[in-house]
TIPARO-587791 format. One record per residue (C-alpha): residue in three letters; x, y negated, z negated; chain; residue number from 1. Coordinates in nm, 3 decimals, decimal comma. Layout:
% TIPARO-587791
PT marti      xx      yy      zz vopa zado
PT   ALA       X       Y       Z    A  NUM
...
END
This chain:
% TIPARO-587791
PT marti      xx      yy      zz vopa zado
PT   MET  -0,748  -0,570   0,306    A    1
PT   LYS  -0,965  -0,261   0,310    A    2
PT   LYS  -1,280  -0,259   0,519    A    3
PT   GLN  -1,603  -0,253   0,318    A    4
PT   VAL  -1,881  -0,038   0,461    A    5
PT   LYS  -2,248  -0,057   0,362    A    6
PT   VAL  -2,397   0,291   0,361    A    7
PT   VAL  -2,743   0,423   0,277    A    8
PT   ALA  -2,807   0,768   0,134    A    9
PT   ALA  -3,135   0,960   0,124    A   10
PT   ILE  -3,240   1,133  -0,194    A   11
PT   ILE  -3,498   1,364  -0,039    A   12
PT   GLU  -3,713   1,563  -0,278    A   13
PT   ASN  -3,946   1,844  -0,173    A   14
PT   ASP  -4,270   1,969  -0,332    A   15
PT   GLN  -4,072   2,212  -0,550    A   16
PT   GLN  -3,879   1,919  -0,705    A   17
PT   GLU  -3,562   2,024  -0,522    A   18
PT   ILE  -3,322   1,771  -0,374    A   19
PT   LEU  -3,157   1,799  -0,032    A   20
PT   CYS  -2,776   1,821  -0,047    A   21
PT   ALA  -2,554   1,803   0,263    A   22
PT   LEU  -2,203   1,945   0,298    A   23
PT   ARG  -1,966   1,721   0,494    A   24
PT   SER  -1,804   1,911   0,781    A   25
PT   PRO  -1,424   1,960   0,804    A   26
PT   GLU  -1,416   1,699   1,088    A   27
PT   MET  -1,573   1,423   0,875    A   28
PT   SER  -1,386   1,190   0,642    A   29
PT   ILE  -1,396   1,324   0,284    A   30
PT   PRO  -1,436   1,676   0,432    A   31
PT   ASN  -1,603   1,971   0,258    A   32
PT   ARG  -1,764   1,757  -0,011    A   33
PT   TRP  -2,134   1,736  -0,081    A   34
PT   GLU  -2,333   1,417  -0,031    A   35
PT   PHE  -2,681   1,282   0,010    A   36
PT   PRO  -2,733   1,244   0,387    A   37
PT   GLY  -2,741   0,900   0,545    A   38
PT   GLY  -2,502   0,661   0,713    A   39
PT   LYS  -2,390   0,308   0,794    A   40
PT   VAL  -2,625   0,013   0,797    A   41
PT   GLU  -2,598  -0,173   1,129    A   42
PT   ALA  -2,566  -0,554   1,136    A   43
PT   ASN  -2,930  -0,616   1,235    A   44
PT   GLU  -3,094  -0,356   1,007    A   45
PT   ASP  -3,250  -0,355   0,665    A   46
PT   ILE  -3,152  -0,064   0,440    A   47
PT   TYR  -3,483   0,120   0,476    A   48
PT   SER  -3,495   0,123   0,857    A   49
PT   ALA  -3,123   0,214   0,862    A   50
PT   LEU  -3,193   0,515   0,643    A   51
PT   GLU  -3,490   0,624   0,854    A   52
PT   ARG  -3,276   0,597   1,170    A   53
PT   GLU  -2,980   0,784   1,019    A   54
PT   ILE  -3,194   1,072   0,891    A   55
PT   ASP  -3,363   1,100   1,231    A   56
PT   GLU  -3,019   1,113   1,401    A   57
PT   GLU  -2,845   1,342   1,149    A   58
PT   LEU  -3,126   1,576   1,043    A   59
PT   SER  -3,384   1,548   1,326    A   60
PT   CYS  -3,672   1,470   1,093    A   61
PT   LYS  -3,875   1,168   0,986    A   62
PT   ILE  -3,880   1,029   0,633    A   63
PT   ALA  -4,082   0,779   0,435    A   64
PT   THR  -3,877   0,576   0,188    A   65
PT   PHE  -3,981   0,452  -0,153    A   66
PT   LYS  -3,921   0,079  -0,123    A   67
PT   GLU  -3,674   0,051  -0,409    A   68
PT   VAL  -3,306   0,124  -0,456    A   69
PT   PHE  -3,249   0,428  -0,678    A   70
PT   ASN  -2,876   0,375  -0,725    A   71
PT   GLY  -2,619   0,129  -0,594    A   72
PT   PHE  -2,249   0,199  -0,632    A   73
PT   ILE  -1,928   0,057  -0,487    A   74
PT   HIS  -1,640   0,304  -0,462    A   75
PT   GLU  -1,291   0,239  -0,335    A   76
PT   TYR  -1,144   0,522  -0,129    A   77
PT   GLU  -0,785   0,526  -0,005    A   78
PT   THR  -0,863   0,363   0,329    A   79
PT   PHE  -1,198   0,184   0,278    A   80
PT   ILE  -1,453   0,061   0,026    A   81
PT   ILE  -1,805   0,201   0,035    A   82
PT   ASP  -2,113   0,018  -0,087    A   83
PT   LEU  -2,343   0,319  -0,127    A   84
PT   ILE  -2,714   0,251  -0,167    A   85
PT   SER  -2,921   0,559  -0,260    A   86
PT   ILE  -3,293   0,553  -0,188    A   87
PT   LYS  -3,552   0,815  -0,273    A   88
PT   CYS  -3,765   0,939   0,013    A   89
PT   ARG  -3,969   1,230   0,136    A   90
PT   ILE  -3,998   1,413   0,465    A   91
PT   VAL  -4,311   1,326   0,661    A   92
PT   GLU  -4,234   1,512   0,986    A   93
PT   GLY  -4,005   1,797   1,086    A   94
PT   THR  -3,757   2,019   0,902    A   95
PT   PRO  -3,407   1,893   0,821    A   96
PT   THR  -3,157   2,046   1,064    A   97
PT   PRO  -2,789   1,955   1,032    A   98
PT   SER  -2,617   1,806   1,337    A   99
PT   GLU  -2,305   1,665   1,167    A  100
PT   HIS  -2,299   1,847   0,834    A  101
PT   SER  -2,175   2,205   0,782    A  102
PT   LYS  -2,466   2,304   0,562    A  103
PT   LEU  -2,785   2,181   0,394    A  104
PT   ILE  -2,923   2,321   0,070    A  105
PT   TRP  -3,211   2,237  -0,166    A  106
PT   LEU  -3,119   2,228  -0,535    A  107
PT   LYS  -3,299   2,160  -0,861    A  108
PT   ARG  -3,176   1,850  -1,049    A  109
PT   GLU  -3,018   2,056  -1,326    A  110
PT   ASN  -2,802   2,244  -1,071    A  111
PT   LEU  -2,669   1,940  -0,882    A  112
PT   ASP  -2,349   1,928  -1,087    A  113
PT   SER  -2,255   2,277  -0,962    A  114
PT   LEU  -2,142   2,121  -0,631    A  115
PT   LYS  -1,819   1,934  -0,548    A  116
PT   TRP  -1,957   1,589  -0,459    A  117
PT   ALA  -1,797   1,304  -0,264    A  118
PT   PRO  -1,685   1,054  -0,532    A  119
PT   ALA  -1,922   0,775  -0,420    A  120
PT   ASP  -2,226   1,006  -0,463    A  121
PT   ILE  -2,146   1,109  -0,823    A  122
PT   PRO  -2,324   0,817  -1,000    A  123
PT   ALA  -2,651   0,897  -0,817    A  124
PT   VAL  -2,607   1,269  -0,899    A  125
PT   LYS  -2,562   1,188  -1,268    A  126
PT   GLN  -2,866   0,957  -1,264    A  127
PT   LEU  -3,080   1,230  -1,101    A  128
PT   ILE  -2,971   1,491  -1,358    A  129
PT   GLN  -3,062   1,255  -1,646    A  130
PT   GLU  -3,399   1,176  -1,489    A  131
PT   LYS  -3,683   1,403  -1,592    A  132
END
């Protein structure tokens, strides 16, 4: 049986209505695909504190989350199943700096589909593009 992993993803929007997109490095699973940054929820964490911790670790900045789930999606990869919970948030301290990702870019909603996304992130991407 495949392992199921609960993962949170940050949909970070800036004052110019651009959304932060992160390119997975060649060393990561699902390499060279774009995603919303985030990571695994630990056993003793709620999804909001997990996301705040992950963004602090991965991007060296602090976020404030909107206390609602933007998109929830379960995707089955070849070796595992991901329960991906996307949450909108904003940066409250610092500038995002990649430690694990190859690259970070800010994109307008209408340009999000120009990137090659990790499959689990696609439903959230589509929802953001449809949102006005």
